[in-house]
C-alpha positions as protocol buffer text, in pm:
chain_id: "A"
residue {
  index: 1
  type: MET
  ca { x: 6249 y: 7088 z: 4589 }
}
residue {
  index: 2
  type: ASP
  ca { x: 6199 y: 7368 z: 4341 }
}
residue {
  index: 3
  type: THR
  ca { x: 6415 y: 7679 z: 4302 }
}
residue {
  index: 4
  type: GLN
  ca { x: 6174 y: 7900 z: 4499 }
}
residue {
  index: 5
  type: ASP
  ca { x: 6218 y: 7688 z: 4813 }
}
residue {
  index: 6
  type: PHE
  ca { x: 6597 y: 7689 z: 4772 }
}
residue {
  index: 7
  type: LYS
  ca { x: 6614 y: 8068 z: 4739 }
}
residue {
  index: 8
  type: GLU
  ca { x: 6406 y: 8118 z: 5053 }
}
residue {
  index: 9
  type: THR
  ca { x: 6610 y: 7883 z: 5268 }
}
residue {
  index: 10
  type: GLU
  ca { x: 6952 y: 7992 z: 5144 }
}
residue {
  index: 11
  type: PRO
  ca { x: 6969 y: 8316 z: 5349 }
}
residue {
  index: 12
  type: VAL
  ca { x: 6852 y: 8125 z: 5656 }
}
residue {
  index: 13
  type: ALA
  ca { x: 7127 y: 7866 z: 5605 }
}
residue {
  index: 14
  type: ILE
  ca { x: 7385 y: 8141 z: 5559 }
}
residue {
  index: 15
  type: LEU
  ca { x: 7272 y: 8318 z: 5876 }
}
residue {
  index: 16
  type: GLN
  ca { x: 7279 y: 7992 z: 6070 }
}
residue {
  index: 17
  type: ASN
  ca { x: 7631 y: 7925 z: 5946 }
}
residue {
  index: 18
  type: VAL
  ca { x: 7746 y: 8276 z: 6040 }
}
residue {
  index: 19
  type: TRP
  ca { x: 7583 y: 8248 z: 6384 }
}
residue {
  index: 20
  type: GLN
  ca { x: 7747 y: 7911 z: 6450 }
}
residue {
  index: 21
  type: ASN
  ca { x: 8087 y: 8048 z: 6349 }
}
residue {
  index: 22
  type: LEU
  ca { x: 8045 y: 8352 z: 6576 }
}
residue {
  index: 23
  type: TYR
  ca { x: 7927 y: 8133 z: 6863 }
}
residue {
  index: 24
  type: LYS
  ca { x: 8227 y: 7899 z: 6829 }
}
residue {
  index: 25
  type: ASP
  ca { x: 8478 y: 8185 z: 6789 }
}
residue {
  index: 26
  type: GLU
  ca { x: 8617 y: 8267 z: 7132 }
}
residue {
  index: 27
  type: SER
  ca { x: 8888 y: 8516 z: 7035 }
}
residue {
  index: 28
  type: GLY
  ca { x: 8682 y: 8821 z: 7126 }
}
residue {
  index: 29
  type: GLN
  ca { x: 8604 y: 8693 z: 7472 }
}
residue {
  index: 30
  type: ASP
  ca { x: 8962 y: 8737 z: 7583 }
}
residue {
  index: 31
  type: ILE
  ca { x: 8951 y: 9109 z: 7505 }
}
residue {
  index: 32
  type: ALA
  ca { x: 8624 y: 9153 z: 7693 }
}
residue {
  index: 33
  type: GLU
  ca { x: 8755 y: 8965 z: 7994 }
}
residue {
  index: 34
  type: TYR
  ca { x: 9073 y: 9174 z: 8004 }
}
residue {
  index: 35
  type: ALA
  ca { x: 8867 y: 9493 z: 7977 }
}
residue {
  index: 36
  type: VAL
  ca { x: 8650 y: 9390 z: 8272 }
}
residue {
  index: 37
  type: MET
  ca { x: 8954 y: 9295 z: 8479 }
}
residue {
  index: 38
  type: LEU
  ca { x: 9122 y: 9626 z: 8395 }
}
residue {
  index: 39
  type: ALA
  ca { x: 8811 y: 9821 z: 8496 }
}
residue {
  index: 40
  type: VAL
  ca { x: 8789 y: 9638 z: 8831 }
}
residue {
  index: 41
  type: ILE
  ca { x: 9159 y: 9693 z: 8899 }
}
residue {
  index: 42
  type: LEU
  ca { x: 9129 y: 10063 z: 8814 }
}
residue {
  index: 43
  type: VAL
  ca { x: 8833 y: 10105 z: 9049 }
}
residue {
  index: 44
  type: ILE
  ca { x: 9025 y: 9935 z: 9330 }
}
residue {
  index: 45
  type: VAL
  ca { x: 9341 y: 10141 z: 9267 }
}
residue {
  index: 46
  type: VAL
  ca { x: 9155 y: 10472 z: 9247 }
}
residue {
  index: 47
  type: GLY
  ca { x: 8959 y: 10392 z: 9563 }
}
residue {
  index: 48
  type: THR
  ca { x: 9276 y: 10294 z: 9747 }
}
residue {
  index: 49
  type: ILE
  ca { x: 9460 y: 10607 z: 9635 }
}
residue {
  index: 50
  type: ARG
  ca { x: 9173 y: 10829 z: 9746 }
}
residue {
  index: 51
  type: LEU
  ca { x: 9157 y: 10655 z: 10084 }
}
residue {
  index: 52
  type: ILE
  ca { x: 9532 y: 10659 z: 10141 }
}
residue {
  index: 53
  type: GLY
  ca { x: 9561 y: 11012 z: 10001 }
}
residue {
  index: 54
  type: SER
  ca { x: 9323 y: 11161 z: 10253 }
}
residue {
  index: 55
  type: ASN
  ca { x: 9480 y: 10965 z: 10539 }
}
residue {
  index: 56
  type: ALA
  ca { x: 9831 y: 11060 z: 10427 }
}
residue {
  index: 57
  type: ASN
  ca { x: 9729 y: 11426 z: 10414 }
}
residue {
  index: 58
  type: ASN
  ca { x: 9607 y: 11404 z: 10773 }
}
residue {
  index: 59
  type: VAL
  ca { x: 9927 y: 11233 z: 10888 }
}
residue {
  index: 60
  type: PHE
  ca { x: 10149 y: 11494 z: 10717 }
}
residue {
  index: 61
  type: SER
  ca { x: 9942 y: 11775 z: 10868 }
}
residue {
  index: 62
  type: GLN
  ca { x: 9980 y: 11626 z: 11218 }
}
residue {
  index: 63
  type: VAL
  ca { x: 10354 y: 11574 z: 11172 }
}
residue {
  index: 64
  type: GLY
  ca { x: 10394 y: 11928 z: 11038 }
}
residue {
  index: 65
  type: SER
  ca { x: 10202 y: 12081 z: 11327 }
}
residue {
  index: 66
  type: SER
  ca { x: 10393 y: 11876 z: 11587 }
}
residue {
  index: 67
  type: ILE
  ca { x: 10730 y: 11989 z: 11442 }
}
residue {
  index: 68
  type: GLN
  ca { x: 10643 y: 12356 z: 11475 }
}
């Protein structure tokens, strides 16, 4: 193997090593999973608040009108 072959394959070997390390590293997946869970929870909470808010407004209006 001459030096020309070694120089051409060295960046490929480095990239393969970096890719394998990134593939095996699972620390970033936790953050992504928590972000997805937070987004789903926020959508559910906002939807529930909007639904309950409009229903609560109707209930308070009916109670207010029945008191008068």
